[in-house]
Residue frames as a rotation matrix with the C-alpha (Angstrom) as fourth column:
UNK 1
-0.755 -0.622 0.207 163.31
0.329 -0.087 0.940 129.95
-0.567 0.778 0.270 40.97
UNK 2
0.272 0.714 -0.646 161.70
-0.357 -0.548 -0.756 131.93
-0.893 0.437 0.106 38.17
UNK 3
0.808 0.015 0.588 161.68
0.485 0.551 -0.680 131.14
-0.334 0.834 0.438 34.45
UNK 4
0.816 -0.572 0.084 164.27
-0.469 -0.740 -0.482 133.84
0.338 0.354 -0.872 34.22
UNK 5
0.171 -0.717 0.676 166.46
-0.809 0.290 0.512 131.77
-0.563 -0.634 -0.530 36.54
UNK 6
0.513 0.094 0.853 165.88
0.263 0.929 -0.260 128.76
-0.817 0.358 0.452 34.47
UNK 7
0.951 -0.118 0.285 166.82
0.249 -0.251 -0.935 130.69
0.182 0.961 -0.210 31.35
UNK 8
0.493 -0.845 0.207 170.13
-0.865 -0.501 0.014 131.88
0.092 -0.186 -0.978 32.97
UNK 9
0.209 -0.285 0.936 170.82
-0.411 0.842 0.348 128.34
-0.887 -0.458 0.059 34.07
UNK 10
0.664 0.191 0.722 170.32
0.444 0.677 -0.587 126.96
-0.601 0.711 0.365 30.53
UNK 11
0.914 -0.390 -0.107 172.69
-0.326 -0.552 -0.768 129.67
0.240 0.737 -0.632 28.91
UNK 12
0.235 -0.842 0.486 175.47
-0.765 0.148 0.626 127.69
-0.599 -0.519 -0.609 30.76
UNK 13
-0.231 -0.159 0.960 174.78
0.136 0.972 0.193 124.68
-0.964 0.175 -0.202 28.37
UNK 14
-0.114 0.255 0.960 173.46
0.982 0.175 0.070 126.28
-0.150 0.951 -0.270 25.30
UNK 15
-0.804 -0.302 0.512 173.20
0.434 -0.887 0.157 129.53
0.407 0.348 0.844 23.39
UNK 16
-0.867 0.443 -0.230 170.98
-0.147 -0.667 -0.731 132.37
-0.477 -0.599 0.643 24.80
UNK 17
-0.363 0.741 -0.565 168.56
-0.922 -0.198 0.333 132.15
0.134 0.642 0.755 21.78
UNK 18
-0.280 0.327 -0.903 168.21
-0.017 0.939 0.345 128.29
0.960 0.112 -0.258 22.05
UNK 19
-0.939 -0.021 -0.342 167.69
0.339 0.106 -0.935 128.92
0.056 -0.994 -0.093 25.99
UNK 20
-0.690 0.689 -0.220 164.91
-0.591 -0.713 -0.378 131.25
-0.418 -0.131 0.899 25.26
UNK 21
-0.315 0.583 -0.749 163.31
-0.707 0.382 0.595 128.84
0.633 0.717 0.292 22.82
UNK 22
-0.614 -0.026 -0.789 163.51
0.292 0.921 -0.258 126.04
0.733 -0.388 -0.558 25.40
UNK 23
-0.898 0.291 -0.331 162.09
0.262 -0.251 -0.932 128.04
-0.354 -0.923 0.149 28.22
UNK 24
-0.568 0.722 -0.395 159.28
-0.810 -0.576 0.111 129.25
-0.147 0.383 0.912 25.96
UNK 25
-0.250 0.345 -0.904 158.37
-0.425 0.800 0.423 125.76
0.870 0.490 -0.054 24.75
UNK 26
-0.771 -0.018 -0.637 158.40
0.492 0.618 -0.613 124.48
0.405 -0.786 -0.468 28.34
UNK 27
-0.855 0.507 -0.108 156.20
-0.236 -0.566 -0.790 127.28
-0.462 -0.650 0.604 29.57
UNK 28
-0.297 0.710 -0.639 153.73
-0.898 0.019 0.439 126.50
0.323 0.704 0.632 26.65
UNK 29
-0.411 0.137 -0.901 153.67
-0.030 0.986 0.163 122.80
0.911 0.094 -0.401 27.57
UNK 30
-0.681 0.026 -0.731 153.32
0.685 0.375 -0.625 123.16
0.258 -0.927 -0.273 31.39
UNK 31
0.471 0.791 0.390 151.25
0.523 -0.607 0.599 126.53
0.711 -0.078 -0.699 31.54
UNK 32
-0.037 -0.519 -0.854 153.96
0.989 -0.138 0.042 127.89
-0.140 -0.843 0.519 33.84
UNK 33
0.906 0.398 -0.144 153.84
0.394 -0.917 -0.055 131.61
-0.154 -0.007 -0.988 34.54
UNK 34
0.142 -0.897 0.419 156.57
0.738 -0.186 -0.649 134.03
0.660 0.401 0.635 33.55
UNK 35
-0.347 -0.442 0.827 158.50
-0.034 -0.875 -0.482 136.39
0.937 -0.196 0.289 35.77
UNK 36
0.440 0.389 0.810 157.33
-0.831 -0.165 0.531 135.10
0.340 -0.907 0.250 39.15
UNK 37
-0.661 -0.631 0.407 158.73
-0.732 0.662 -0.161 132.41
-0.168 -0.404 -0.899 41.39
UNK 38
-0.187 0.531 -0.826 157.54
-0.569 0.627 0.532 129.04
0.801 0.570 0.185 40.28
UNK 39
0.475 0.368 0.799 155.83
-0.857 0.401 0.324 126.63
-0.201 -0.839 0.506 42.68
UNK 40
-0.361 -0.702 0.614 157.61
-0.568 0.688 0.453 123.30
-0.740 -0.185 -0.647 43.19
UNK 41
0.228 0.605 0.763 155.06
0.334 0.687 -0.645 121.55
-0.915 0.402 -0.045 40.94
UNK 42
0.942 0.141 -0.304 155.54
-0.174 -0.570 -0.803 124.09
-0.287 0.809 -0.513 38.23
UNK 43
0.158 -0.980 -0.118 159.43
-0.919 -0.190 0.344 123.92
-0.360 0.054 -0.931 38.56
UNK 44
-0.364 -0.276 0.890 159.40
-0.168 0.959 0.229 120.09
-0.916 -0.066 -0.395 38.36
UNK 45
0.593 0.648 0.479 157.00
0.377 0.302 -0.876 120.17
-0.711 0.700 -0.065 35.29
UNK 46
0.823 -0.314 -0.473 159.24
-0.553 -0.630 -0.544 122.69
-0.127 0.710 -0.693 33.52
UNK 47
-0.216 -0.934 0.284 162.36
-0.802 0.336 0.493 120.50
-0.556 -0.122 -0.822 34.26
UNK 48
-0.062 0.257 0.964 160.52
0.185 0.952 -0.242 117.52
-0.981 0.164 -0.106 32.81
UNK 49
0.869 0.494 -0.026 159.70
0.134 -0.285 -0.949 119.42
-0.476 0.821 -0.314 29.80
UNK 50
0.440 -0.863 -0.247 163.40
-0.879 -0.470 0.075 120.55
-0.180 0.184 -0.966 29.47
UNK 51
-0.067 -0.607 0.792 164.56
-0.578 0.671 0.465 116.99
-0.814 -0.426 -0.395 30.01
UNK 52
0.693 0.344 0.633 163.09
0.323 0.637 -0.700 115.54
-0.644 0.690 0.330 26.79
UNK 53
0.813 -0.425 -0.399 165.77
-0.579 -0.508 -0.638 117.60
0.068 0.749 -0.659 25.03
UNK 54
0.838 -0.517 -0.176 168.42
0.514 0.855 -0.064 115.03
0.184 -0.037 0.982 26.23
UNK 55
0.090 -0.967 0.239 172.12
0.591 -0.142 -0.794 115.52
0.802 0.213 0.558 26.67
UNK 56
-0.812 -0.579 -0.067 173.41
0.441 -0.536 -0.720 118.56
0.381 -0.614 0.691 28.86
UNK 57
-0.497 0.703 0.509 170.10
-0.596 -0.703 0.389 120.14
0.631 -0.110 0.768 28.93
UNK 58
0.450 0.627 -0.636 168.54
-0.026 0.721 0.692 116.96
0.893 -0.295 0.341 30.41
UNK 59
-0.114 -0.595 -0.796 171.32
0.808 0.411 -0.423 116.77
0.578 -0.691 0.434 32.99
UNK 60
-0.920 -0.115 0.375 170.93
-0.065 -0.898 -0.435 120.44
0.387 -0.424 0.819 34.04
UNK 61
-0.109 0.989 0.102 167.09
-0.611 -0.147 0.778 119.97
0.784 0.022 0.620 34.26
UNK 62
0.353 0.195 -0.915 167.46
0.348 0.880 0.322 116.88
0.868 -0.433 0.243 36.31
UNK 63
-0.575 -0.708 -0.411 169.93
0.697 -0.160 -0.699 118.64
0.429 -0.688 0.585 38.72
UNK 64
-0.750 0.368 0.550 167.63
-0.465 -0.885 -0.042 121.65
0.471 -0.287 0.834 39.12
UNK 65
0.279 0.920 -0.275 164.65
-0.380 0.369 0.848 119.31
0.882 -0.132 0.453 39.86
UNK 66
0.237 -0.168 -0.957 166.48
0.578 0.816 0.000 117.27
0.781 -0.553 0.291 42.30
UNK 67
-0.860 -0.507 0.054 167.81
0.331 -0.635 -0.698 120.34
0.389 -0.582 0.714 44.17
UNK 68
-0.477 0.748 0.462 164.32
-0.647 -0.654 0.391 121.75
0.595 -0.113 0.796 44.38
UNK 69
0.350 0.702 -0.621 163.02
-0.178 0.700 0.691 118.47
0.920 -0.132 0.370 45.76
UNK 70
-0.230 -0.623 -0.748 165.68
0.725 0.403 -0.559 118.33
0.650 -0.671 0.358 48.44
UNK 71
-0.855 -0.209 0.474 164.85
-0.049 -0.878 -0.476 121.81
0.516 -0.430 0.741 49.68
C-alpha cells in the first residue's frame, strides 16, 4: 500500500481535501515516504497516526492495519 492508496481509502469517509491533510500530517509524524509502497512498519505507524482522529477515520485506519498484519 502507498500513501496514495491511503488517501484514496480515506476519501471514502472524509472529503478529499481533509484526506490529503490527514495523510500529509501522518507522513510528517511518521517520516513515511511518498509514492512508493510502504513497509509494514511504516503502514502501521501511518495507521496509528491516522487513528488519533477518532470516529470513522480511526475505524478505517484500524481495518487497514489489521488487514496488513494478517497478510
